[in-house]
FITISE-246747 format. One record per residue (C-alpha): chain; residue number from 1; residue in three letters; z, x, y. Coordinates in nm, 3 decimals. Layout:
<pts>
<pt unit="A" pos="NUM" code="ALA" z="Z" x="X" y="Y"/>
...
</pts>
This chain:
<pts>
<pt unit="A" pos="1" code="MET" z="5.682" x="12.123" y="12.833"/>
<pt unit="A" pos="2" code="GLY" z="5.600" x="11.761" y="12.749"/>
<pt unit="A" pos="3" code="LEU" z="5.645" x="11.603" y="12.409"/>
<pt unit="A" pos="4" code="VAL" z="5.268" x="11.589" y="12.346"/>
<pt unit="A" pos="5" code="CYS" z="5.231" x="11.959" y="12.431"/>
<pt unit="A" pos="6" code="ARG" z="5.521" x="12.051" y="12.199"/>
<pt unit="A" pos="7" code="ALA" z="5.370" x="11.848" y="11.917"/>
<pt unit="A" pos="8" code="ALA" z="5.032" x="12.017" y="11.968"/>
<pt unit="A" pos="9" code="LEU" z="5.198" x="12.359" y="11.975"/>
<pt unit="A" pos="10" code="ALA" z="5.390" x="12.281" y="11.655"/>
<pt unit="A" pos="11" code="LEU" z="5.067" x="12.176" y="11.481"/>
<pt unit="A" pos="12" code="LEU" z="4.890" x="12.490" y="11.597"/>
<pt unit="A" pos="13" code="LEU" z="5.178" x="12.711" y="11.484"/>
<pt unit="A" pos="14" code="THR" z="5.190" x="12.536" y="11.147"/>
<pt unit="A" pos="15" code="PHE" z="4.818" x="12.604" y="11.100"/>
<pt unit="A" pos="16" code="VAL" z="4.856" x="12.968" y="11.201"/>
<pt unit="A" pos="17" code="ALA" z="5.164" x="13.003" y="10.979"/>
<pt unit="A" pos="18" code="GLY" z="4.971" x="12.872" y="10.680"/>
<pt unit="A" pos="19" code="CYS" z="4.705" x="13.136" y="10.730"/>
<pt unit="A" pos="20" code="HIS" z="4.934" x="13.437" y="10.766"/>
<pt unit="A" pos="21" code="ARG" z="5.230" x="13.390" y="10.527"/>
<pt unit="A" pos="22" code="THR" z="5.462" x="13.303" y="10.810"/>
<pt unit="A" pos="23" code="SER" z="5.692" x="13.008" y="10.860"/>
<pt unit="A" pos="24" code="VAL" z="5.768" x="12.793" y="11.165"/>
<pt unit="A" pos="25" code="MET" z="6.142" x="12.755" y="11.223"/>
<pt unit="A" pos="26" code="PRO" z="6.342" x="12.601" y="11.507"/>
<pt unit="A" pos="27" code="LEU" z="6.619" x="12.784" y="11.692"/>
<pt unit="A" pos="28" code="LEU" z="6.923" x="12.736" y="11.467"/>
<pt unit="A" pos="29" code="ALA" z="7.267" x="12.669" y="11.614"/>
<pt unit="A" pos="30" code="VAL" z="7.611" x="12.561" y="11.498"/>
<pt unit="A" pos="31" code="GLY" z="7.835" x="12.343" y="11.711"/>
<pt unit="A" pos="32" code="PRO" z="7.981" x="12.224" y="11.925"/>
<pt unit="A" pos="33" code="LEU" z="8.289" x="12.408" y="11.807"/>
<pt unit="A" pos="34" code="ARG" z="8.595" x="12.521" y="12.005"/>
<pt unit="A" pos="35" code="ARG" z="8.475" x="12.544" y="12.366"/>
<pt unit="A" pos="36" code="GLY" z="8.595" x="12.851" y="12.554"/>
<pt unit="A" pos="37" code="ASP" z="8.784" x="12.997" y="12.255"/>
<pt unit="A" pos="38" code="PRO" z="8.723" x="13.374" y="12.225"/>
<pt unit="A" pos="39" code="GLY" z="8.842" x="13.355" y="11.862"/>
<pt unit="A" pos="40" code="VAL" z="8.508" x="13.196" y="11.766"/>
<pt unit="A" pos="41" code="LEU" z="8.340" x="13.537" y="11.801"/>
<pt unit="A" pos="42" code="ASP" z="8.585" x="13.698" y="11.556"/>
<pt unit="A" pos="43" code="GLU" z="8.536" x="13.414" y="11.307"/>
<pt unit="A" pos="44" code="ALA" z="8.157" x="13.441" y="11.342"/>
<pt unit="A" pos="45" code="LEU" z="8.173" x="13.818" y="11.282"/>
<pt unit="A" pos="46" code="ASP" z="8.385" x="13.760" y="10.970"/>
<pt unit="A" pos="47" code="ALA" z="8.155" x="13.484" y="10.841"/>
<pt unit="A" pos="48" code="ALA" z="7.848" x="13.705" y="10.892"/>
<pt unit="A" pos="49" code="ARG" z="8.016" x="14.001" y="10.720"/>
<pt unit="A" pos="50" code="LEU" z="8.117" x="13.784" y="10.423"/>
<pt unit="A" pos="51" code="SER" z="7.754" x="13.672" y="10.389"/>
<pt unit="A" pos="52" code="ARG" z="7.647" x="14.040" y="10.360"/>
<pt unit="A" pos="53" code="HIS" z="7.546" x="14.066" y="10.728"/>
<pt unit="A" pos="54" code="PRO" z="7.783" x="14.316" y="10.892"/>
<pt unit="A" pos="55" code="SER" z="7.733" x="14.362" y="11.263"/>
<pt unit="A" pos="56" code="PHE" z="7.558" x="14.678" y="11.377"/>
<pt unit="A" pos="57" code="ARG" z="7.593" x="14.599" y="11.749"/>
<pt unit="A" pos="58" code="THR" z="7.863" x="14.388" y="11.917"/>
<pt unit="A" pos="59" code="ASP" z="7.903" x="14.291" y="12.282"/>
<pt unit="A" pos="60" code="ALA" z="8.232" x="14.101" y="12.299"/>
<pt unit="A" pos="61" code="ALA" z="8.206" x="14.056" y="12.677"/>
<pt unit="A" pos="62" code="HIS" z="7.892" x="13.845" y="12.626"/>
<pt unit="A" pos="63" code="GLY" z="7.996" x="13.694" y="12.293"/>
<pt unit="A" pos="64" code="THR" z="7.701" x="13.842" y="12.102"/>
<pt unit="A" pos="65" code="PHE" z="7.644" x="14.055" y="11.797"/>
<pt unit="A" pos="66" code="SER" z="7.341" x="14.165" y="11.596"/>
<pt unit="A" pos="67" code="VAL" z="7.287" x="14.192" y="11.222"/>
<pt unit="A" pos="68" code="HIS" z="7.000" x="14.339" y="11.022"/>
<pt unit="A" pos="69" code="VAL" z="6.761" x="14.117" y="10.828"/>
<pt unit="A" pos="70" code="HIS" z="6.774" x="14.215" y="10.461"/>
<pt unit="A" pos="71" code="ALA" z="6.426" x="14.075" y="10.397"/>
<pt unit="A" pos="72" code="ASP" z="6.280" x="14.337" y="10.635"/>
<pt unit="A" pos="73" code="PRO" z="6.266" x="14.678" y="10.462"/>
<pt unit="A" pos="74" code="THR" z="6.174" x="14.849" y="10.792"/>
<pt unit="A" pos="75" code="ARG" z="6.500" x="14.725" y="10.950"/>
<pt unit="A" pos="76" code="SER" z="6.312" x="14.640" y="11.269"/>
<pt unit="A" pos="77" code="ALA" z="6.404" x="14.270" y="11.246"/>
<pt unit="A" pos="78" code="ARG" z="6.747" x="14.142" y="11.341"/>
<pt unit="A" pos="79" code="PHE" z="6.937" x="13.820" y="11.399"/>
<pt unit="A" pos="80" code="VAL" z="7.123" x="13.802" y="11.729"/>
<pt unit="A" pos="81" code="ILE" z="7.423" x="13.569" y="11.717"/>
<pt unit="A" pos="82" code="GLN" z="7.565" x="13.437" y="12.043"/>
<pt unit="A" pos="83" code="CYS" z="7.893" x="13.250" y="12.073"/>
<pt unit="A" pos="84" code="SER" z="7.870" x="13.063" y="12.402"/>
<pt unit="A" pos="85" code="GLN" z="8.152" x="12.923" y="12.613"/>
<pt unit="A" pos="86" code="ASP" z="8.017" x="12.570" y="12.559"/>
<pt unit="A" pos="87" code="GLY" z="8.109" x="12.593" y="12.190"/>
<pt unit="A" pos="88" code="TYR" z="7.770" x="12.662" y="12.032"/>
<pt unit="A" pos="89" code="VAL" z="7.681" x="12.956" y="11.810"/>
<pt unit="A" pos="90" code="THR" z="7.308" x="13.031" y="11.816"/>
<pt unit="A" pos="91" code="ILE" z="7.113" x="13.256" y="11.581"/>
<pt unit="A" pos="92" code="THR" z="6.801" x="13.412" y="11.733"/>
<pt unit="A" pos="93" code="PRO" z="6.558" x="13.613" y="11.517"/>
<pt unit="A" pos="94" code="GLU" z="6.402" x="13.914" y="11.692"/>
<pt unit="A" pos="95" code="GLY" z="6.167" x="14.202" y="11.610"/>
<pt unit="A" pos="96" code="GLY" z="5.994" x="14.266" y="11.278"/>
<pt unit="A" pos="97" code="GLY" z="5.698" x="14.034" y="11.325"/>
<pt unit="A" pos="98" code="VAL" z="5.894" x="13.745" y="11.480"/>
<pt unit="A" pos="99" code="GLU" z="5.708" x="13.547" y="11.747"/>
<pt unit="A" pos="100" code="ARG" z="5.889" x="13.305" y="11.978"/>
<pt unit="A" pos="101" code="HIS" z="5.716" x="12.997" y="12.115"/>
<pt unit="A" pos="102" code="GLY" z="5.969" x="12.802" y="12.322"/>
<pt unit="A" pos="103" code="ASP" z="6.239" x="12.673" y="12.087"/>
<pt unit="A" pos="104" code="VAL" z="6.049" x="12.757" y="11.768"/>
<pt unit="A" pos="105" code="PHE" z="5.988" x="13.085" y="11.593"/>
<pt unit="A" pos="106" code="LEU" z="5.705" x="13.209" y="11.379"/>
<pt unit="A" pos="107" code="LEU" z="5.889" x="13.414" y="11.115"/>
<pt unit="A" pos="108" code="PRO" z="5.763" x="13.627" y="10.831"/>
<pt unit="A" pos="109" code="TYR" z="5.792" x="13.401" y="10.527"/>
<pt unit="A" pos="110" code="GLU" z="6.055" x="13.622" y="10.362"/>
<pt unit="A" pos="111" code="MET" z="6.295" x="13.579" y="10.658"/>
<pt unit="A" pos="112" code="ARG" z="6.297" x="13.197" y="10.655"/>
<pt unit="A" pos="113" code="GLU" z="6.557" x="13.150" y="10.380"/>
<pt unit="A" pos="114" code="GLU" z="6.784" x="13.427" y="10.505"/>
<pt unit="A" pos="115" code="TYR" z="6.780" x="13.275" y="10.856"/>
<pt unit="A" pos="116" code="ALA" z="6.889" x="12.934" y="10.724"/>
<pt unit="A" pos="117" code="GLU" z="7.151" x="13.086" y="10.490"/>
<pt unit="A" pos="118" code="LEU" z="7.309" x="13.282" y="10.775"/>
<pt unit="A" pos="119" code="ALA" z="7.332" x="12.965" y="10.985"/>
<pt unit="A" pos="120" code="MET" z="7.504" x="12.783" y="10.697"/>
<pt unit="A" pos="121" code="ALA" z="7.747" x="13.074" y="10.643"/>
<pt unit="A" pos="122" code="LEU" z="7.842" x="13.065" y="11.012"/>
<pt unit="A" pos="123" code="GLU" z="7.887" x="12.688" y="11.003"/>
<pt unit="A" pos="124" code="GLN" z="8.116" x="12.712" y="10.700"/>
<pt unit="A" pos="125" code="GLY" z="8.306" x="13.017" y="10.826"/>
<pt unit="A" pos="126" code="ILE" z="8.403" x="12.894" y="11.172"/>
<pt unit="A" pos="127" code="ALA" z="8.682" x="12.638" y="11.202"/>
<pt unit="A" pos="128" code="GLU" z="8.604" x="12.340" y="11.423"/>
<pt unit="A" pos="129" code="GLU" z="8.940" x="12.271" y="11.593"/>
</pts>
């Protein structure tokens, strides 16, 4: 998608977000960290747990785990954390009214702060080298 199309999409999403108590957020990631180190997953799990986000589903073979979103009382929303071999840890919001549009998400307003706080907790909790 070209730069002009992305800018137009961002403007449209911002308008829609303003009308429906939602917030436009980019895909959040931490890194690059220690490339190819399987210990990053354990450190990410610990950092998430310490930030009150214990994992409810873990797939160590793929370097992913899921945590519930506290701001969603229905517990249908989750953050999926992936620790990739290239050293990046991405946090992807899913479910519970989340809409994905390329590399940006339309999140319920209440999830915005929790999404950013989880990214910061992961950044602080995972050693770089």
